[in-house]
C-alpha positions in Angstrom: -2.7 2.8 -75.0 -4.9 0.3 -76.7 -5.8 -0.7 -80.3 -9.0 1.2 -81.2 -12.2 -0.8 -81.7 -14.0 1.3 -84.4 -13.9 4.8 -85.6 -15.3 6.4 -82.5 -12.3 5.1 -80.7 -9.7 6.7 -83.0 -7.4 9.3 -81.3 -9.2 8.7 -78.0 -12.5 10.3 -79.1 -14.7 7.7 -77.3 -12.5 8.0 -74.2 -13.0 11.8 -74.2 -16.7 11.4 -74.0 -16.5 8.5 -71.6 -14.3 10.6 -69.2 -16.7 13.5 -69.4 -19.5 11.1 -68.3 -17.3 9.6 -65.6 -18.0 6.2 -67.1 -15.7 3.4 -65.7 -15.0 1.9 -69.1 -14.8 3.1 -72.7 -17.0 1.1 -75.1 -17.0 0.9 -78.8 -19.7 1.4 -81.4 -20.3 0.8 -85.1 -21.6 4.4 -85.4 -19.9 6.7 -87.9 -18.3 9.8 -86.2 -16.2 11.7 -88.6 -13.0 12.2 -86.8 -11.1 14.5 -89.1 -11.6 17.8 -91.0 -13.1 17.6 -94.5 -11.3 20.5 -96.0 -12.2 19.3 -99.5 -15.6 19.9 -101.1 -18.1 17.2 -100.3 -19.2 16.0 -103.7 -19.5 12.2 -103.2 -21.5 10.5 -100.5 -18.8 7.9 -100.0 -16.6 10.8 -98.6 -18.8 10.6 -95.4 -20.2 7.1 -95.5 -17.5 4.5 -95.9 -16.6 1.0 -94.9 -14.4 0.6 -91.9 -11.7 -2.1 -92.0 -11.1 -3.9 -88.7 -8.4 -6.0 -90.5 -7.3 -6.4 -94.0 -10.0 -9.0 -94.6 -12.7 -7.9 -92.0 -14.7 -4.7 -92.6 -18.1 -3.1 -91.6 -20.0 -1.8 -94.6 -20.5 2.0 -94.5 -24.3 1.9 -94.9 -24.6 -0.2 -91.7 -22.6 2.2 -89.6 -25.6 4.2 -88.4 -26.1 6.8 -87.0 -23.9 9.0 -89.1 -22.4 11.8 -87.0 -20.7 14.6 -88.8 -19.3 18.1 -88.1 -21.8 20.5 -89.8 -25.4 20.7 -90.5 -24.5 21.1 -94.2 -22.9 17.7 -94.2 -25.9 16.1 -92.3 -28.2 17.6 -94.9 -26.1 16.2 -97.8 -26.4 12.7 -96.3 -30.0 13.0 -95.7 -30.5 14.0 -99.3 -28.8 10.9 -100.4 -31.0 8.6 -98.2 -29.2 8.6 -94.9 -31.9 9.9 -92.7 -30.2 9.0 -89.5 -27.6 11.7 -89.8 -26.7 14.3 -87.2 -24.5 17.4 -86.9 -22.5 17.0 -83.7 -19.2 18.6 -84.3 -15.8 16.8 -84.7 -14.4 15.0 -81.7 -11.7 17.7 -81.2 -14.5 20.3 -80.5 -15.1 18.4 -77.3 -11.7 19.0 -75.8 -11.4 21.7 -73.1 -8.9 24.4 -72.3 -6.7 23.6 -69.3 -6.6 26.9 -67.4 -3.1 26.0 -66.1 -1.7 26.1 -69.8 -0.2 29.3 -70.8 0.5 30.4 -74.3 4.1 31.2 -75.0 4.4 34.6 -76.7 5.8 34.7 -80.2 6.3 30.9 -80.2 6.0 28.9 -83.4 4.8 25.1 -83.7 5.9 23.6 -86.9 3.8 20.5 -88.1 5.3 19.1 -91.4 3.4 16.8 -93.6 3.4 13.2 -92.3 3.6 9.8 -94.0 1.0 7.0 -93.6 3.1 3.9 -94.1 6.6 4.8 -95.5 8.2 7.9 -96.8 11.5 9.6 -97.7 13.6 12.4 -96.3 14.0 14.1 -99.6 11.7 17.1 -98.8 12.8 17.4 -95.2 16.0 19.4 -95.9 14.2 21.9 -98.2 11.6 22.5 -95.5 14.1 22.7 -92.7 16.1 25.3 -94.6 12.9 27.4 -94.9 12.1 27.2 -91.2 15.7 28.1 -90.3 15.5 31.1 -92.7 12.5 32.5 -90.8 13.6 31.5 -87.3 14.6 35.0 -86.4 10.9 36.0 -86.4 10.1 33.9 -83.4 11.4 33.4 -79.8 10.8 29.6 -79.7 10.3 27.0 -82.4 9.3 23.4 -81.8 8.4 20.7 -84.4 5.5 18.3 -83.9 6.3 15.0 -85.7 3.7 12.4 -86.4 4.1 8.9 -84.8 4.2 7.3 -88.2 7.1 9.5 -89.3 9.0 8.7 -86.1 8.3 5.0 -86.6 9.6 5.3 -90.2 12.8 7.0 -89.1 11.8 10.3 -90.7 12.6 13.9 -89.5 14.4 13.1 -86.2 18.0 12.9 -87.4 17.6 16.1 -89.6 16.0 18.0 -86.7 18.9 17.1 -84.5 21.3 18.4 -87.1 19.4 21.7 -87.4 19.1 22.0 -83.6 15.3 22.0 -83.5 13.3 20.5 -80.6 10.3 18.2 -81.3 7.3 16.6 -79.7 5.4 13.5 -80.8 2.2 14.1 -82.8 -1.0 12.2 -83.1 -1.6 8.4 -83.2 -5.0 6.6 -83.6 -4.0 4.3 -80.7 -3.4 7.1 -78.2 -6.3 7.2 -75.8 -5.4 10.7 -74.6 -4.4 12.0 -78.1 -7.1 14.8 -78.3 -6.6 16.5 -74.9 -2.8 16.2 -75.4 -3.1 18.0 -78.7 -5.4 20.6 -77.2 -2.7 21.4 -74.6 -0.1 21.5 -77.2 -2.0 24.0 -79.4 -3.0 26.1 -76.3 0.8 26.5 -75.7 1.8 28.2 -78.9 1.0 31.6 -80.6 1.7 30.5 -84.1 1.6 27.2 -86.1 2.7 26.6 -89.7 2.7 23.5 -91.9 3.5 22.6 -95.4 0.3 20.5 -95.9 -3.4 20.9 -95.3 -5.1 18.7 -92.8 -7.1 18.4 -89.5 -4.1 19.9 -87.6 -4.8 23.2 -89.4 -8.4 23.4 -88.2 -7.7 22.2 -84.7 -5.0 24.7 -84.0 -7.1 27.5 -85.4 -10.0 26.5 -83.1 -7.6 26.9 -80.2 -6.8 30.5 -81.2 -3.4 29.7 -82.8 -2.4 31.9 -85.8 -2.0 29.3 -88.5 -0.2 29.5 -91.8 0.6 27.2 -94.8 3.9 28.3 -96.0 7.3 27.1 -97.4 7.8 24.3 -99.8 4.2 23.0 -100.0 3.6 19.2 -100.1 0.2 18.0 -101.3 -0.8 14.4 -100.6 0.4 11.8 -103.0 -1.9 8.9 -104.1 1.0 6.5 -103.8 1.1 7.1 -100.0 -2.3 5.2 -99.8 -1.2 2.1 -101.7 -0.2 0.2 -98.6 -3.4 0.9 -96.6 -5.5 -2.2 -96.0 -8.5 -0.4 -97.8 -6.5 0.0 -101.0 -8.0 -1.9 -103.8 -11.5 -1.0 -102.8 -13.0 1.2 -105.6 -14.9 3.5 -103.2 -11.8 4.0 -101.1 -9.6 4.7 -104.1 -12.1 7.2 -105.5 -12.3 9.1 -102.2 -8.5 9.2 -101.8 -8.1 10.5 -105.3 -10.5 13.3 -104.5 -8.6 14.1 -101.3 -5.3 14.2 -103.1 -6.6 16.5 -105.9 -8.1 18.9 -103.3 -4.8 19.1 -101.3 -3.1 21.0 -104.1 -1.9 24.5 -103.2 -3.9 26.1 -105.9 -7.1 24.6 -104.5 -6.2 25.6 -100.9 -5.2 29.1 -101.9 -8.6 29.6 -103.6 -10.7 28.0 -100.7 -8.7 29.3 -97.7 -6.7 32.3 -98.8 -6.1 33.5 -95.2 -4.0 30.4 -94.4 -1.5 30.9 -97.3 0.8 33.4 -95.8 4.2 33.7 -94.1 4.0 32.4 -90.5 4.6 35.7 -88.7 1.8 37.3 -90.7 -0.8 34.7 -89.8 -4.0 35.8 -88.2 -6.5 34.5 -85.6 -9.5 32.8 -87.3 -10.8 30.9 -84.3 -14.4 32.0 -84.9 -14.5 30.8 -88.5 -12.8 27.6 -87.3 -15.5 27.0 -84.6 -18.1 27.0 -87.4 -16.1 24.7 -89.6 -15.5 22.2 -86.8 -19.1 22.2 -85.7 -18.3 23.7 -82.3 -21.9 25.1 -81.9 -23.4 21.7 -82.9 -21.9 20.0 -79.9 -24.2 17.7 -78.1 -24.3 16.9 -74.4 -22.0 13.9 -73.6 -25.0 11.8 -72.6 -26.7 12.4 -75.9 -23.6 11.3 -77.7 -23.5 8.2 -75.6 -27.0 7.4 -76.6 -26.2 7.9 -80.3 -23.3 5.6 -79.9 -25.6 3.0 -78.5 -23.9 3.0 -75.1 -27.0 3.9 -73.0 -30.8 3.9 -73.1 -33.0 7.0 -73.1 -33.7 6.5 -69.4 -29.9 6.3 -68.6 -29.4 9.4 -70.8 -31.9 11.4 -68.7 -30.0 10.3 -65.6 -26.6 11.4 -67.1 -28.1 14.7 -68.4 -29.4 15.4 -64.8 -25.9 14.7 -63.4 -24.2 16.9 -66.1 -26.5 19.9 -65.4 -26.1 19.5 -61.7 -22.3 19.4 -61.9 -22.3 22.5 -64.1 -24.5 24.3 -61.5 -22.2 23.2 -58.7 -19.2 24.8 -60.5 -21.1 28.2 -60.4 -21.2 28.1 -56.7 -24.8 29.3 -56.7 -26.2 27.1 -54.0 -29.8 28.4 -54.5 -29.8 27.5 -58.2 -28.2 24.1 -57.5 -30.8 23.3 -54.7 -33.7 24.4 -56.8 -32.6 22.3 -59.7 -32.4 19.3 -57.5 -35.7 19.8 -55.7 -37.7 20.4 -59.0 -36.4 17.4 -60.8 -37.8 13.9 -60.0 -34.8 11.7 -59.9 -34.1 8.3 -58.3 -32.0 7.9 -55.2 -29.4 5.9 -57.0 -28.7 8.8 -59.4 -28.3 11.1 -56.5 -25.8 8.7 -54.8 -23.8 8.5 -58.0 -23.8 12.3 -58.2 -22.6 12.5 -54.6 -19.8 10.1 -55.4 -18.7 12.2 -58.3 -18.8 15.4 -56.3 -16.7 14.0 -53.6 -14.2 12.7 -56.1 -13.9 16.3 -57.3 -13.7 17.6 -53.8 -17.0 19.5 -54.1 -18.0 18.9 -50.6 -20.8 21.5 -50.1 -23.0 20.2 -52.9 -22.4 16.5 -51.9 -23.3 17.5 -48.3 -26.6 19.1 -49.4 -27.5 16.0 -51.4 -26.6 13.7 -48.5 -28.9 15.6 -46.1 -31.7 15.4 -48.6 -31.4 11.6 -48.8 -30.9 11.2 -45.1 -34.1 13.1 -44.5 -35.9 10.5 -46.6 -34.5 7.8 -44.2 -32.2 6.4 -46.8 -29.4 4.7 -44.9 -26.3 4.2 -47.1 -22.7 4.3 -46.1 -21.9 6.9 -48.7 -24.5 9.2 -47.1 -22.9 8.6 -43.8 -19.5 9.4 -45.0 -20.7 12.6 -46.7 -22.7 13.7 -43.6 -19.6 13.3 -41.4 -17.3 15.0 -43.9 -19.8 17.9 -44.5 -20.7 18.2 -40.8 -17.1 18.5 -39.8 -16.2 20.9 -42.6 -19.1 23.2 -41.9 -19.1 22.8 -38.0 -22.5 21.1 -37.9 -22.1 18.5 -35.1 -25.6 17.3 -35.4 -25.2 16.2 -39.0 -21.8 14.8 -38.3 -23.3 12.6 -35.5 -26.1 11.5 -37.8 -23.5 10.4 -40.4 -21.6 8.5 -37.8 -24.7 6.7 -36.7 -25.5 5.7 -40.3 -21.9 4.4 -40.7 -21.9 2.4 -37.5 -25.3 0.9 -38.4 -24.4 0.1 -41.9 -21.0 -1.4 -41.1 -22.5 -3.6 -38.3 -25.7 -4.7 -39.8 -25.3 -5.0 -43.6 -22.9 -7.3 -45.5 -21.6 -4.7 -48.0 -19.8 -6.0 -51.1 -16.0 -5.9 -50.6 -15.5 -3.9 -53.8 -18.0 -1.2 -52.8 -16.5 -1.0 -49.2 -13.0 -0.6 -50.7 -14.2 2.1 -53.1 -15.8 4.1 -50.2 -12.8 3.9 -48.0 -9.8 4.0 -50.4 -11.1 6.4 -53.0 -13.4 8.7 -51.0 -12.8 8.7 -47.3 -9.1 7.9 -46.9 -7.7 10.8 -49.2 -9.9 13.3 -47.3 -9.0 12.0 -43.8 -5.2 11.9 -44.7 -5.4 15.5 -45.7 -7.3 16.6 -42.6 -5.1 14.6 -40.3 -2.0 16.4 -41.7 -3.6 19.8 -41.1 -4.6 18.8 -37.6 -1.0 17.6 -36.8 0.5 20.9 -38.1 -1.8 22.9 -35.9 -1.8 20.5 -32.8 -5.7 20.5 -33.1 -6.2 17.4 -31.0 -10.0 17.7 -30.6 -10.2 17.7 -34.4 -7.8 14.7 -34.5 -10.1 12.8 -32.2 -13.1 13.6 -34.4 -11.3 12.3 -37.5 -10.3 9.1 -35.8 -13.9 8.6 -34.7 -15.0 8.9 -38.3 -12.3 6.4 -39.3 -13.6 4.0 -36.7 -17.1 4.3 -37.9 -16.3 3.8 -41.6 -13.6 1.2 -41.3 -14.1 -1.4 -38.5 -10.5 -2.7 -38.9 -9.2 0.7 -37.6 -11.0 0.3 -34.2 -8.6 -2.1 -32.4 -5.2 -0.4 -32.7 -6.7 3.1 -32.5 -9.4 2.5 -30.0 -8.5 5.5 -27.9 -6.7 8.7 -28.7 -4.9 10.5 -26.0 -2.6 13.4 -27.0 -0.5 12.7 -23.9 0.5 9.4 -25.4 1.9 11.2 -28.5 4.4 13.8 -27.1 5.9 14.3 -30.5 2.7 15.9 -31.6 3.1 18.8 -29.3 6.8 19.3 -29.7 7.4 22.6 -31.5 9.0 22.4 -34.8 12.5 23.9 -34.7 
């Protein structure tokens, strides 16, 4: 966890994009990227263009926080009509989360997300809401509460949940770098979700296919909850919060989103509508977002776009399409080396092997190419390529003073995990010829391994050929 720099860092949004680009560090930006759902009507430009407070006394004026990245094209058009031409519909950050295929939805399960406090709250409404949830519990096989971090910090909900016998999980916090993917996994685990207040959680759960309802003792936002925020006192902020509170009333919600106001067990799937509302179809490629953030140049974006497309083609296992794309795109060798590195990290050996052969045919001698050729040659029984890789490794290790950090990366993060796995398999099957090949690769890539393992003779290791009882 770390304190977010500016808005794009809230709830781990910047980290989400950074990870998708395999960037080594998450940067910050003064760009505006609307991070929550604007369920209210947008009638004032200050709802979308606002100052950001880095501390109670330091702020970045809203009109300087360009470009302006919003969820929908309607919002982008609204800003352009009011003079903010550098506005783009890119979808909300949560739209960029991905489903984990190992996550299974629990049938007839209910996630309860009660209204949360910003700074301080009371427990007065908790009992009334808990009584309601308890009264409908027989409709569901499992019920879990999701309690916001602020509420937990303020001593709310937990004691009463314990008394009523309900389990709970911790909700969102702006400082959680992994907040968005964590919430995605949570929503993908439940069939139903209910709340007693409108908010981003409603749209996020809906996008994930959860059947969402607003039911029980409803609790609209109170303007007093914002009085202790650092922005309070700023006329624009106060006006926007007053609008948000007035549009959180149940009558407004029932009129604008009637399908949500229902008993939890009667809720319906409205994921398609939610995708429109969250801007799912406005999503940009991660590299384009990075350029809008000011992280990278146009040239760097082209390189990242190339890698993104190549990685997607690799996942289809269509070798022909992958090779055709690579051969018909002019790209520098460094970009291909970075792509090989990423593929190996993902254990996508075949595509990395193809790229290594292409670069080796261009007489590019690089230890990463040597490692990839040896791994690929051994995996696909191509002794000629394996030997070519070994030759590159021996030459590079003996003639070029490689940076220690790079050598460490090649050995510890790429070669060692693969060799460890292969040696384990060879030991289990008593495949001594393969063991000898693996040790030769180790010798070539890591000179320090040559002395103690200079020769491998199975007869000196009798335990390797002793049958397991």
